[in-house]
Every structure is written in structure tokens, then in C-alpha cells.
C-alpha positions as CSV (number, residue, x, y, z in Angstrom):
1,M,0.0,0.0,0.0
2,K,1.1,3.5,-0.7
3,R,1.9,5.5,2.4
4,D,0.4,9.0,3.0
5,D,3.9,10.5,3.5
6,E,5.5,8.7,0.5
7,L,8.5,10.7,-0.7
8,A,8.7,11.9,-4.3
9,Y,11.7,9.7,-5.3
10,A,9.6,6.6,-4.7
11,F,7.1,7.3,-7.4
12,L,7.2,6.2,-11.0
13,P,8.2,9.0,-13.4
14,E,6.0,10.2,-16.1
15,T,7.5,9.5,-19.5
16,V,7.0,10.0,-23.2
17,C,8.1,6.8,-24.8
18,R,8.8,5.3,-28.2
19,K,6.5,3.0,-30.0
20,H,9.0,0.2,-30.6
21,N,12.0,-1.1,-28.7
22,R,15.4,-1.7,-30.2
23,Y,14.4,-5.3,-31.0
24,G,11.5,-4.1,-33.2
25,E,8.8,-5.1,-30.8
26,P,5.9,-2.8,-29.8
27,I,6.4,-1.3,-26.4
28,D,2.6,-1.2,-26.0
29,L,2.1,-4.8,-25.1
30,T,-1.7,-4.8,-25.8
31,A,-0.8,-4.5,-29.4
32,R,1.6,-7.5,-29.1
33,S,-0.5,-9.7,-27.0
34,G,-4.1,-8.7,-27.8
35,L,-5.0,-8.6,-24.1
36,S,-7.4,-6.2,-22.6
37,P,-5.8,-3.0,-21.3
38,D,-8.1,-3.3,-18.2
39,E,-6.8,-6.7,-17.1
40,S,-6.5,-7.2,-13.3
41,L,-3.3,-8.7,-12.0
42,S,-5.2,-10.0,-8.9
43,I,-2.2,-9.1,-6.7
44,N,-2.7,-10.4,-3.1
45,G,-6.4,-11.1,-4.0
46,N,-7.0,-7.5,-5.0
47,E,-9.0,-7.4,-8.2
48,S,-8.8,-3.6,-8.7
49,V,-7.0,-2.3,-11.8
50,G,-4.1,0.2,-11.3
51,W,-4.5,3.7,-12.6
52,N,-1.0,4.0,-14.1
53,P,-1.5,5.1,-17.7
54,D,1.7,3.2,-18.8
55,R,0.7,-0.1,-17.1
56,N,0.4,-1.9,-20.5
57,K,3.8,-0.8,-21.7
58,Q,7.0,-2.8,-21.3
59,H,8.9,-1.6,-18.3
60,G,12.5,-2.3,-17.4
61,F,15.4,-1.4,-15.2
62,H,18.1,1.1,-16.0
63,F,21.5,0.7,-14.2
64,T,24.1,3.4,-14.1
65,A,27.3,1.6,-13.3
66,D,29.2,4.9,-12.6
67,N,26.9,5.6,-9.6
68,C,26.8,2.2,-7.9
69,I,28.8,2.2,-4.6
70,G,28.2,-1.5,-3.8
71,C,26.3,-0.9,-0.6
72,H,23.8,-3.7,-1.3
73,A,20.8,-1.6,-0.2
74,C,18.9,-2.8,-3.2
75,E,19.5,-6.5,-2.1
76,A,18.3,-5.7,1.4
77,A,15.2,-3.8,0.3
78,C,14.3,-6.6,-2.1
79,S,14.8,-9.4,0.5
80,E,12.8,-7.4,3.1
81,K,9.9,-6.6,0.8
82,N,9.6,-10.2,-0.4
83,G,10.3,-11.9,3.0
84,L,13.2,-13.9,1.7
85,P,15.3,-16.4,3.7
86,A,19.0,-15.9,4.1
87,H,19.9,-18.3,1.3
88,L,17.9,-16.5,-1.4
89,S,18.3,-13.2,-3.1
90,F,16.2,-12.0,-6.1
91,R,18.6,-9.1,-6.7
92,S,22.3,-9.3,-6.1
93,V,25.3,-7.0,-6.6
94,G,28.3,-8.5,-8.3
95,Y,31.4,-6.8,-9.7
96,V,34.3,-7.0,-12.1
97,E,37.6,-5.4,-11.5
98,G,40.5,-4.2,-13.7
99,G,43.6,-2.1,-13.8
100,C,46.2,-1.9,-11.0
101,Y,47.1,0.4,-8.2
102,P,46.8,3.3,-8.2
103,D,44.6,3.2,-11.3
104,Y,42.3,0.4,-10.0
105,T,38.7,0.2,-11.4
106,R,35.8,-1.7,-10.1
107,I,32.4,-1.9,-11.8
108,N,29.5,-3.0,-9.7
109,I,26.5,-4.7,-11.4
110,S,23.1,-4.8,-9.6
111,M,21.1,-7.5,-11.3
112,A,17.7,-9.1,-10.9
113,C,15.2,-10.6,-13.4
114,N,15.2,-8.6,-16.6
115,H,11.6,-9.5,-17.7
116,C,12.9,-10.3,-21.2
117,D,11.1,-10.0,-24.5
118,D,12.0,-13.6,-25.2
119,P,11.9,-15.2,-21.7
120,V,13.6,-18.6,-22.0
121,C,12.5,-19.5,-18.5
122,L,8.9,-19.3,-19.7
123,K,9.5,-21.6,-22.7
124,G,11.7,-24.1,-20.7
125,C,9.5,-24.5,-17.6
126,P,7.6,-27.8,-17.9
127,T,4.9,-26.8,-15.4
128,R,4.0,-23.5,-17.0
129,A,4.7,-21.7,-13.8
130,Y,5.8,-18.6,-15.8
131,T,3.6,-16.0,-17.5
132,K,4.6,-12.8,-19.3
133,F,1.9,-10.2,-18.7
134,A,0.8,-7.3,-20.8
135,E,0.8,-5.3,-17.6
136,Y,4.3,-3.8,-17.3
137,G,5.7,-6.6,-19.4
138,A,6.4,-8.5,-16.1
139,V,7.4,-12.1,-16.3
140,L,5.9,-13.6,-13.2
141,Q,6.5,-17.0,-11.7
142,D,4.1,-19.0,-9.5
143,P,5.9,-21.0,-6.8
144,D,2.7,-23.0,-6.1
145,T,2.7,-24.3,-9.7
146,C,6.5,-25.1,-9.7
147,F,7.7,-28.6,-8.8
148,G,11.3,-27.6,-8.3
149,C,13.1,-29.2,-11.3
150,G,15.3,-26.1,-11.6
151,Y,15.5,-26.1,-15.4
152,C,14.7,-22.4,-15.5
153,T,17.8,-21.8,-13.5
154,W,19.8,-23.5,-16.2
155,V,18.4,-21.6,-19.2
156,C,18.4,-18.1,-17.7
157,P,21.6,-16.3,-18.6
158,Y,21.2,-14.0,-15.6
159,N,20.7,-16.5,-12.8
160,A,17.4,-14.7,-12.0
161,P,15.2,-17.7,-11.0
162,Q,16.3,-18.9,-7.6
163,L,15.8,-22.6,-6.6
164,D,15.1,-22.8,-2.9
165,P,16.3,-26.3,-1.8
166,V,14.4,-25.8,1.5
167,A,11.0,-24.9,0.1
168,G,11.5,-27.1,-3.0
169,H,10.5,-24.6,-5.6
170,V,11.8,-21.6,-7.6
171,Q,11.1,-18.0,-6.9
172,K,12.3,-14.8,-8.6
173,C,11.9,-11.0,-8.9
174,N,8.3,-10.0,-9.7
175,M,9.1,-6.5,-10.7
176,C,7.2,-5.3,-7.6
177,V,4.0,-5.2,-9.7
178,D,2.0,-4.5,-6.5
179,R,4.0,-1.3,-6.0
180,L,3.7,-0.4,-9.7
181,E,-0.1,-0.6,-9.4
182,E,0.1,2.1,-6.7
183,G,2.4,4.3,-8.9
184,L,5.5,3.4,-6.9
185,Q,8.9,2.3,-8.1
186,P,10.2,-1.2,-7.2
187,A,11.6,-1.5,-3.7
188,C,15.2,-1.9,-4.9
189,V,15.0,1.3,-7.0
190,S,13.6,3.3,-4.1
191,A,16.3,2.0,-1.8
192,C,19.3,2.7,-4.0
193,L,21.6,5.1,-2.2
194,G,23.8,6.0,-5.1
195,N,21.0,6.8,-7.5
196,A,22.3,4.0,-9.7
197,L,19.0,2.1,-10.3
198,D,16.2,3.6,-12.3
199,F,13.0,2.1,-13.6
200,G,10.4,3.0,-16.2
201,V,9.0,2.3,-19.7
202,I,11.8,0.6,-21.7
203,E,13.9,2.7,-24.1
204,T,13.2,5.8,-22.1
205,T,16.4,7.6,-20.9
206,P,16.0,8.5,-17.2
207,E,16.5,12.0,-16.0
208,R,20.1,13.1,-15.9
209,R,21.2,10.0,-17.9
210,T,22.6,10.0,-21.4
211,Q,23.0,6.3,-22.4
212,T,20.8,3.2,-22.7
213,K,23.3,0.6,-23.6
214,T,22.5,-3.1,-23.6
215,E,25.9,-4.4,-22.6
216,L,28.4,-3.9,-19.8
217,P,31.6,-5.8,-18.9
218,G,30.4,-9.2,-17.5
219,F,26.9,-9.0,-18.8
220,P,25.8,-12.0,-20.9
221,D,25.0,-11.7,-24.6
222,P,21.6,-9.8,-24.8
223,A,20.7,-11.7,-28.0
224,I,19.9,-14.8,-25.9
225,T,16.7,-13.4,-24.4
226,K,16.4,-9.7,-25.4
227,P,16.4,-8.5,-21.8
228,N,14.6,-5.3,-20.7
229,I,17.5,-3.7,-18.9
230,R,19.6,-0.7,-20.0
231,F,23.0,0.5,-18.8
232,E,25.0,3.7,-18.6
233,Q,28.7,3.7,-18.1
234,T,30.6,6.8,-19.2
235,R,33.8,6.6,-17.1
236,S,37.0,5.5,-18.9
237,I,37.7,1.9,-17.9
238,P,40.5,-0.6,-18.6
239,S,40.5,-2.9,-21.5
240,S,40.5,-6.0,-19.3
241,F,38.4,-7.1,-16.3
242,T,38.6,-10.1,-14.0
243,R,35.9,-11.7,-11.9
244,P,36.1,-11.9,-8.0
245,D,34.5,-15.3,-7.9
246,G,36.0,-18.8,-8.6
247,E,35.2,-18.9,-12.3
248,P,38.4,-18.8,-14.5
249,L,37.1,-16.0,-16.7
250,K,38.0,-12.5,-17.6
251,Y,36.5,-9.9,-20.0
252,Q,38.7,-8.5,-22.7
253,L,37.8,-5.5,-25.0
254,S,37.5,-6.7,-28.6
255,D,38.0,-4.9,-31.8
256,A,34.2,-4.5,-32.0
257,N,34.4,-2.5,-28.8
258,R,32.7,-5.3,-26.8
259,Y,33.9,-7.0,-23.7
260,L,34.1,-10.7,-24.5
261,P,34.7,-13.5,-22.0
262,Q,38.1,-15.3,-22.1
263,V,39.9,-17.9,-20.1
264,D,41.7,-16.3,-17.1
265,S,44.9,-18.3,-17.0
266,D,45.9,-16.6,-13.7
267,K,42.9,-18.2,-11.9
268,A,42.6,-21.4,-14.0
269,C,44.2,-24.6,-12.8
270,A,47.5,-25.2,-14.5
271,A,48.4,-28.7,-13.4
272,R,46.6,-31.8,-14.6
273,Q,44.7,-33.4,-11.7
274,W,42.2,-36.2,-10.9
275,N,39.6,-34.6,-8.6
276,I,37.5,-37.8,-8.8
277,A,35.6,-36.9,-5.6
278,E,34.4,-33.7,-7.3
279,L,32.7,-35.7,-10.0
280,S,29.9,-36.2,-7.5
281,S,27.3,-33.4,-7.7
282,R,23.7,-32.8,-6.9
283,E,23.0,-33.9,-10.5
284,N,24.0,-37.5,-9.7
285,P,20.3,-38.6,-10.1
286,L,20.4,-37.2,-13.6
287,V,23.6,-39.0,-14.4
288,A,21.9,-42.3,-13.5
289,F,18.6,-41.4,-15.2
290,T,20.2,-40.3,-18.6
291,L,22.6,-43.3,-18.8
292,A,20.0,-45.9,-17.7
293,T,17.3,-44.5,-20.0
294,Q,19.7,-44.5,-23.0
295,A,20.7,-48.1,-22.2
296,C,17.1,-49.2,-21.9
297,V,16.0,-47.5,-25.1
298,G,19.1,-48.8,-26.9
299,A,18.7,-52.4,-25.7
300,F,15.0,-52.7,-26.7
301,S,15.5,-50.9,-30.0
302,I,18.5,-53.1,-31.0
303,L,16.5,-56.3,-30.3
304,F,13.2,-55.1,-31.8
305,L,14.6,-53.4,-34.9
306,G,17.1,-56.2,-35.5
307,D,14.3,-58.7,-35.6
308,R,12.2,-56.6,-37.9
309,L,15.1,-55.8,-40.2
310,G,15.9,-59.4,-40.7
311,I,19.2,-59.5,-38.8
312,E,19.2,-63.2,-38.0
313,S,21.6,-63.0,-35.0
314,L,19.4,-60.5,-33.2
315,A,16.1,-62.1,-34.4
316,A,17.3,-65.4,-32.8
317,L,17.6,-63.7,-29.4
318,N,14.0,-62.7,-29.5
319,Q,13.0,-66.4,-29.7
320,T,14.9,-67.5,-26.7
321,A,13.5,-68.1,-23.2
322,L,15.6,-65.1,-21.9
323,Y,13.7,-62.5,-24.0
324,L,10.8,-61.8,-21.6
325,P,13.0,-61.9,-18.4
326,F,15.3,-59.5,-20.1
327,L,12.5,-57.1,-20.9
328,S,11.4,-57.4,-17.3
329,G,14.8,-56.3,-16.2
330,L,14.7,-53.3,-18.6
331,L,11.3,-52.3,-17.2
332,A,12.6,-52.6,-13.6
333,L,15.6,-50.5,-14.4
334,Q,13.6,-47.8,-16.2
335,A,11.0,-47.7,-13.4
336,A,13.8,-47.3,-10.8
337,V,15.5,-44.3,-12.6
338,L,12.1,-42.7,-13.3
339,V,11.4,-42.8,-9.6
340,L,15.0,-41.5,-8.9
341,S,14.5,-38.6,-11.3
342,T,11.1,-37.8,-9.7
343,L,12.7,-37.7,-6.2
344,H,15.3,-35.3,-7.6
345,L,12.5,-32.7,-7.9
346,G,12.0,-30.2,-5.1
347,K,8.3,-31.4,-4.8
348,P,8.2,-34.9,-6.2
349,W,4.5,-35.4,-5.5
350,R,3.8,-32.8,-8.2
351,F,5.6,-34.8,-10.9
352,Y,2.5,-35.0,-13.1
353,R,2.8,-31.3,-13.8
354,G,5.8,-32.0,-15.9
355,F,3.6,-32.6,-18.9
356,S,2.0,-29.2,-18.8
357,N,4.2,-27.4,-21.4
358,L,4.4,-29.7,-24.3
359,R,4.1,-26.7,-26.7
360,H,7.5,-25.3,-25.7
361,S,9.4,-27.2,-23.0
362,P,11.8,-30.0,-24.0
363,V,11.6,-31.2,-20.5
364,S,7.8,-31.9,-20.9
365,R,8.5,-33.5,-24.3
366,E,11.3,-35.7,-23.0
367,A,9.0,-36.8,-20.1
368,L,6.2,-37.7,-22.5
369,G,8.6,-39.6,-24.8
370,V,10.1,-41.7,-22.0
371,S,6.7,-42.4,-20.5
372,I,5.4,-43.6,-23.9
373,F,8.5,-45.8,-24.2
374,F,7.9,-47.3,-20.7
375,G,4.2,-47.9,-21.2
376,A,4.6,-49.3,-24.7
377,V,7.4,-51.7,-23.7
378,S,5.1,-52.9,-20.8
379,A,2.3,-53.5,-23.3
380,H,4.8,-55.2,-25.7
381,W,5.9,-57.5,-22.9
382,L,2.4,-58.3,-21.9
383,F,1.2,-59.3,-25.4
384,A,4.5,-61.2,-26.0
385,L,3.6,-63.1,-22.9
386,F,0.2,-64.0,-24.3
387,E,2.0,-65.6,-27.3
388,L,3.2,-68.4,-25.1
389,D,1.3,-71.6,-25.5
390,W,0.3,-71.9,-21.9
391,L,-1.5,-68.5,-21.9
392,T,-4.7,-68.5,-23.9
393,W,-6.4,-65.4,-22.6
394,I,-5.8,-63.7,-26.0
395,P,-5.5,-65.6,-29.2
396,G,-2.0,-66.0,-30.5
397,W,-2.9,-64.5,-33.9
398,M,-4.0,-61.3,-32.1
399,A,-1.2,-61.1,-29.5
400,G,1.6,-61.2,-32.0
401,P,0.5,-58.2,-34.0
402,L,-0.4,-56.3,-30.8
403,A,3.1,-57.0,-29.4
404,S,4.6,-55.8,-32.7
405,F,2.5,-52.6,-32.7
406,F,3.4,-51.6,-29.2
407,G,7.1,-52.5,-30.0
408,W,7.0,-49.9,-32.8
409,I,5.4,-47.4,-30.4
410,A,8.1,-48.1,-27.8
411,V,10.9,-47.5,-30.3
412,A,9.3,-44.3,-31.6
413,G,8.7,-43.0,-28.1
414,G,12.1,-43.9,-26.8
415,L,14.0,-42.2,-29.7
416,A,11.7,-39.2,-29.4
417,G,12.5,-39.1,-25.7
418,L,16.2,-39.2,-26.3
419,Y,16.0,-36.5,-29.0
420,F,14.2,-34.1,-26.6
421,M,16.7,-35.2,-23.9
422,V,19.4,-33.7,-26.2
423,R,17.3,-30.6,-26.7
424,I,17.1,-30.1,-23.0
425,Y,20.9,-29.4,-22.9
426,R,21.2,-27.3,-26.0
427,I,21.2,-24.1,-23.9
428,K,22.7,-20.9,-25.1
429,A,23.4,-19.8,-21.5
430,R,25.6,-22.9,-21.1
431,P,28.0,-22.9,-24.0
432,F,29.7,-26.2,-22.9
433,W,26.4,-28.0,-23.6
434,D,25.3,-26.0,-26.6
435,H,26.9,-28.3,-29.3
436,W,25.8,-31.2,-31.4
437,Q,28.2,-33.4,-29.4
438,V,25.4,-33.8,-26.8
439,G,23.5,-35.8,-29.5
440,T,26.5,-38.0,-30.3
441,A,27.1,-38.6,-26.6
442,F,23.5,-39.6,-25.8
443,F,22.8,-41.6,-28.9
444,G,26.3,-43.2,-28.9
445,T,25.7,-44.2,-25.3
446,M,22.3,-45.6,-26.4
447,L,24.1,-48.0,-28.7
448,S,27.1,-48.9,-26.5
449,L,25.3,-49.4,-23.2
450,G,22.2,-50.9,-25.0
451,G,24.4,-53.4,-26.7
452,L,26.3,-54.1,-23.5
453,A,23.1,-54.7,-21.6
454,I,22.1,-57.4,-24.2
455,A,25.6,-58.9,-24.1
456,C,25.5,-59.2,-20.3
457,V,22.5,-61.5,-20.6
458,W,23.2,-63.6,-23.7
459,L,26.9,-63.8,-24.0
460,P,27.7,-66.0,-21.1
461,Q,26.3,-69.0,-22.9
462,A,27.5,-67.9,-26.3
463,L,31.1,-67.6,-25.3
464,F,31.2,-71.3,-24.3
465,D,29.4,-72.4,-27.5
466,P,31.1,-70.1,-30.1
467,G,30.1,-72.2,-33.1
468,S,26.4,-71.4,-32.9
469,H,26.7,-67.9,-31.5
470,Q,29.5,-66.4,-33.4
471,A,27.2,-64.1,-35.4
472,I,25.5,-62.8,-32.2
473,V,28.9,-62.0,-30.5
474,A,30.1,-60.2,-33.7
475,T,26.9,-58.2,-34.1
476,L,26.8,-57.0,-30.5
477,A,30.4,-56.0,-30.6
478,G,29.8,-54.1,-33.8
479,V,26.8,-52.2,-32.3
480,I,28.9,-51.4,-29.2
481,G,31.8,-50.3,-31.3
482,L,29.6,-48.1,-33.5
483,G,28.2,-46.3,-30.4
484,L,31.7,-45.8,-29.0
485,F,32.9,-44.4,-32.3
486,I,30.0,-41.9,-32.6
487,E,30.6,-40.7,-29.0
488,A,34.4,-40.4,-29.5
489,A,34.0,-38.5,-32.7
490,G,31.7,-36.0,-31.0
491,H,34.2,-35.5,-28.1
492,I,37.0,-34.6,-30.6
493,F,34.9,-32.0,-32.5
494,H,33.5,-30.7,-29.2
495,A,36.9,-29.9,-27.8
496,R,38.0,-28.2,-31.0
497,H,34.8,-26.1,-31.0
498,L,35.1,-25.0,-27.4
499,K,38.7,-23.8,-27.9
500,R,37.6,-21.9,-31.0
501,I,34.6,-20.1,-29.5
502,G,36.4,-19.0,-26.3
503,G,34.4,-17.7,-23.4
504,E,32.7,-19.9,-20.9
505,G,32.9,-22.9,-23.2
506,A,36.7,-22.6,-23.5
507,A,37.0,-22.1,-19.7
508,A,35.0,-25.3,-19.1
509,Q,37.3,-27.2,-21.6
510,H,40.3,-25.8,-19.8
511,Q,39.0,-27.0,-16.5
512,Q,38.4,-30.4,-18.1
513,S,42.0,-30.5,-19.4
514,T,43.6,-29.4,-16.1
515,R,41.5,-29.6,-13.0
516,F,40.0,-32.9,-14.2
517,G,42.8,-33.5,-16.6
518,N,43.9,-37.0,-15.5
519,T,40.3,-38.2,-15.3
520,Y,39.7,-36.7,-18.8
521,L,42.8,-38.3,-20.2
522,A,41.9,-41.7,-18.6
523,R,38.4,-41.4,-20.1
524,N,39.7,-40.8,-23.6
525,V,42.3,-43.6,-23.4
526,L,39.8,-46.1,-22.1
527,M,37.3,-45.0,-24.8
528,G,40.0,-45.7,-27.4
529,V,40.9,-49.1,-25.8
530,N,37.2,-50.0,-25.6
531,L,36.7,-49.1,-29.3
532,A,39.7,-51.3,-30.3
533,A,38.4,-54.2,-28.2
534,A,35.0,-53.9,-29.7
535,L,36.5,-54.0,-33.2
536,A,38.6,-57.0,-32.3
537,L,35.6,-58.8,-30.9
538,A,33.5,-58.0,-34.0
539,L,36.2,-59.4,-36.3
540,G,37.0,-62.5,-34.2
541,T,35.3,-64.3,-31.4
542,P,37.5,-65.5,-28.6
543,S,35.9,-68.4,-26.8
544,G,36.1,-70.0,-23.3
545,W,37.4,-68.2,-20.3
546,F,39.6,-65.9,-22.3
547,G,36.6,-64.6,-24.3
548,A,34.6,-64.2,-21.1
549,A,37.4,-62.3,-19.4
550,L,37.8,-60.0,-22.4
551,W,34.1,-59.3,-22.6
552,A,33.9,-58.7,-18.8
553,A,36.9,-56.3,-18.8
554,S,35.5,-54.4,-21.8
555,G,32.0,-54.2,-20.2
556,I,33.4,-52.8,-16.9
557,S,35.6,-50.4,-18.8
558,I,32.7,-49.2,-21.0
559,A,30.3,-48.7,-18.0
560,T,33.0,-46.9,-16.0
561,T,33.9,-44.6,-18.9
562,A,30.2,-43.8,-19.5
563,F,29.7,-42.8,-15.8
564,A,32.9,-40.7,-15.7
565,S,32.0,-39.0,-19.0
566,R,28.5,-38.1,-17.9
567,A,29.6,-36.9,-14.5
568,L,32.1,-34.6,-16.3
569,F,29.3,-33.4,-18.5
570,Y,27.4,-32.0,-15.4
571,V,30.2,-30.7,-13.2
572,L,32.2,-28.8,-15.9
573,V,29.5,-26.5,-17.3
574,I,30.1,-22.8,-16.7
575,P,27.0,-20.7,-17.2
576,T,26.9,-17.2,-18.7
577,T,25.8,-15.7,-15.4
578,M,26.7,-12.5,-13.8
579,P,29.9,-12.4,-11.8
580,G,29.5,-13.5,-8.2
581,A,30.5,-11.2,-5.3
582,F,31.3,-11.6,-1.6
583,F,28.6,-14.2,-0.9
584,W,25.8,-14.3,-3.5
585,R,26.2,-16.4,-6.6
586,N,29.8,-17.3,-5.7
587,K,30.2,-21.0,-6.1
588,A,33.7,-21.0,-4.7
589,F,32.5,-19.5,-1.5
590,E,29.6,-21.9,-1.2
591,Q,32.1,-24.8,-1.6
592,H,34.3,-23.3,1.0
593,A,31.4,-22.8,3.4
594,R,30.4,-26.4,3.2
595,E,34.0,-27.7,3.6
596,T,34.6,-25.5,6.7
597,R,31.0,-26.0,8.1
598,L,30.2,-22.3,7.8
599,A,27.1,-23.6,6.0
600,N,25.8,-24.8,9.3
601,M,25.2,-21.1,10.2
602,P,21.9,-20.0,8.6
603,Q,23.0,-16.4,8.3
604,V,25.7,-17.4,5.9
605,G,23.0,-18.2,3.3
606,V,24.4,-21.6,2.1
607,V,22.3,-24.7,2.3
608,A,22.8,-28.3,1.3
609,D,23.9,-28.8,-2.3
610,A,20.7,-30.7,-3.3
611,H,17.2,-30.1,-4.5
């Protein structure tokens, strides 16, 4: 509510604005969305409509870097207004620093949600917890709809959505729309001591300001989401800036007069290390889920398609007594990792909401594809069971075609699920993932682990009777070798790509080659050895105990390599987020706090590294 003695600086300024923003979109959002200009935001149950004449125009923040003194008053005002716990902060002040004494320069950056024209959080959220309103252009998030998957925190380049591991859901800046309806500026703007934060209709230059730039040293590429924030920075600044947090990045002025991220060799690890313990992260359930799902889809698809394509060695496996028990094992494994991935959510009991955004979210589409795969394999197993002579509930002439029909559905659903699993990680805000290598890794693992799963069941008897099973052994070794080759080729091109593009991707690759260098080297060597072993097994079939030992060693090596590779995939990624500062958004401090038990003190603002 507006106070009777509200001071003048707290009110929204009256502005004369342009019709279109710099992205070519109308600033009047009713023209863009077709919504009624008299829409109520129903804030705190209040159905009244604000009187602000600009309420249907896109608003945004303006930050004057020259004025910010790093007092964090904006953080405090935001946290107090929203009643946030110590471990959350919708707005945070980070900084970059450059030069040397006595010509030392520090640029503070106060950042919250930028209520973008193209909000990737809205498109990525599987529960449709996000909505972009015509009123003020605010992108609002409903914590009661969210089930805590945290995908929006991955795709946002600005780290605006905050996953609360205690409450189990995401929250973020809501532009203080309740204050805007009263004609007041957001709490952070009103609290700014240095007059660095301004707010108003986007593209409007605030009073006593001369610039409305879209970039600042350390600010991610605005082309990703078209953010509604503008900057002013007129002081002369150095050509290079470093970050105060643990990320091995610096920002160098390019020939195009832009500050681009580069690897900071002074902060990056120089020696090659193992750091195997650090491969464990809060994404361990996703490591298990992705690997197991790819193995299950691969194993079923290899057997089913091999039979339908007339590959005799694979068709013969479908006729053995092991086929249905093998499918039972696949279903049990898939069910287990589905439960594991559900428990990974902040609010697992809301898992059903994951199908709500099939129009936009790859998470929803992946969940649907994997669910179709699981259901169709179950139906295929059931009707294949009815084909047995001792079960006569359904005639054999009917059970066979139904089993085949659901088998095709399972293959289609599984491959679609893996395709959208790849799309989940093609995130512009995470350059280490944004490469086609994700596809070669996931589909390569589908073939290698899928073939290995089949081999674990059928090869024990084949190795001691090589005459009748030689074709099966060669076929499975060939499938496994193909998967390993696809994955290895992707890794080679991926490393070259990351070094070429620079920035966060190159920093992640540098970490992979140094901080995890020995693990990375061992992974590559083992992958090459596994590929050579698969080729040897495909060309010749060792029998007896020697053959069994070779297959066992290769299987253990392939599985170990897959887990190490997938764990690296999650722990190495460096997002294009704003620089962390003393506490907030500083992963190095969070790790230090947990190691030294500072995290046991609630006021430190660090909680358990889990959903």
C-alpha cells in the first residue's frame, strides 16, 4: 500500500516513450498480446486495476554503473519486501575489476530478473509456472505451480530464478508489480543510495542520464533473451576485467568495442589433476537417469529393430527363453530411474505437472517420450507373454500383431524421448552444452550401453558355445563399437569447437583438461581401448574363459567410462551468469562454506547442495 507520507523519489516518473523497442517489438504490449488494457493482476487477492497510464507498456530497469557504490541496499530492500530467507536473493550485486594500483577500477553490477522480451525461462518451464503479462511486461512465476526441477535456473543467462532447496520450488523477482499498481517504483530502486537504479518504460532515458546501452563488462549476450535492462557507463575503464568469484574467466575488450569472456589463466588450474571426488554433484540422479534411459531405449530398439530388419543373429535372441525376463529387467531399471528422477524434484508429488508445457518445453516432451516408451514396452511385454502356448487369454494371432504394434510405439517414443533429452541441454546460456556433441554422446551411449546390456544376458552361454553364437557376438560387438565411435568423434569435435569459440565454453574445456585432466585423459584412453576391443571382438570371437574375461573387462571399462564422461558433463559446465560477489552467486564461497562448516550457520546463506 502507498503511504500517505511517501516521498517523491519513490514514485514512477511520467514518460513520453517510443512505439517500438530496439528489438523491433511494440512497447505497448496490448498491441503485441491482444490482451485487454483493463486486465487485473489479482495481486494479493486485489481485483482492482491500477491507474498507471503506462501499465500496459514494457517496463524495465536502468542501471548506471558509474553511480553504484556496492552498498547492497537494493538487495536488502528486495529481500525485506519479499520476505526472503538468508539463502535466497532475487537481486544481487556482483562486480568485475580491472587495472592496477593506483589506477584500479571496479564496476558494480546490480542484477535481478530482466523480464525479457523472449523469456527462455517461460519456454523451458515444464509446469507452465511462468507467465509474461501485458501489464508492465512483467514475467511472473508462481511457486505454487512449480515442482522444483530447476530447469529455468539452467536456461536463464542472468541467474534470476532462484531454486530454494528448503522450500522445494523456484522464486524470482516479480518487478514489484504490486507497488507499480500504486504508482510506486520497485523497492530496490527506491532504496538505491547511489542513484544507480532507475525504472520505467523501456527505451526511455531516465532524467540526468545519457546512455541506454544493452551491454556492460560481465553482462551476458543480450541476444539470448532480449532483456529489458539498459546501462549507462561513461567513465574511462580498462581494456580487461577479471571476476572476483571462482570462475576462471576475464573480460577483454575486442576490436568490435565489446567486452568478451576469455579464459583467465591466472585463476585457471595449471596442473593436470584427478579430482575424482568432485565428479559427484547434486545432479547425480540425472547421471543415472540419462545413462539408464539411454541403455534401456538402446537395448530394446536393437533387439526389436534387429528382428524386424531381418538380422538373424538378433532375431534369434527374441525367440529364446531369456527375452521376456530381459524385458522385465529393462522395465525394472527404467522404473527405478524414473522414480529417482522424480525424487530429484523439489516437490516430487507434483511430478504430473511435468507434462503441462508440451508446446514449448523440451523437459515436458522428454518426459512424455520416456513415459510412452515405458508404457509401450510394458504392453509389448504383456502381449509377447500372451503368445506363449500356456497362456490362452488372448489368441496368438492377435497377441503377435499387438506386441509388434506396441514395440514400434516403444521404439518411436524412446527415440523421441532421447531427442528431446538432447534438446534439454542445447542451452545458449551454457556454451559447454550447446553443441551437437550432446546428441552424439547420448545416442552413442544408447548403442554402446544398450548393446552391452544385451551382451551381459546372452553372451555367457554364447562364449562357451562359439560355433552357434559367433554371429551374435560379432553383431553385438559391432553395435557397441559403433556407439563408442560416434561418441568419441563427438568429443573430438566438441573440444575443438570450445577452444575456437572462447568464453565460458573454452573455460570449461580448460577445466576439463587441467582440474580434471587426469580423469579426462583416462576417459579418452579407455574409450579408445574400448573401441579397439569392440573392433577385435567384432572381427574375431575369442571363446572360453579368455573370451569371457575379455568381454567382462570391456564391459566394466565401457560402463566406468560412461559414468565418468556423464559426470564430467554436469560438473564442468560454466553458465553465462553475472559475476558473483562476496557471498551471493559465488560457487567458490559456497564450496568453502560447506567444507569449513560455515554452511551450518543459517545467516551465511548456504544450504545443502541438493534439490
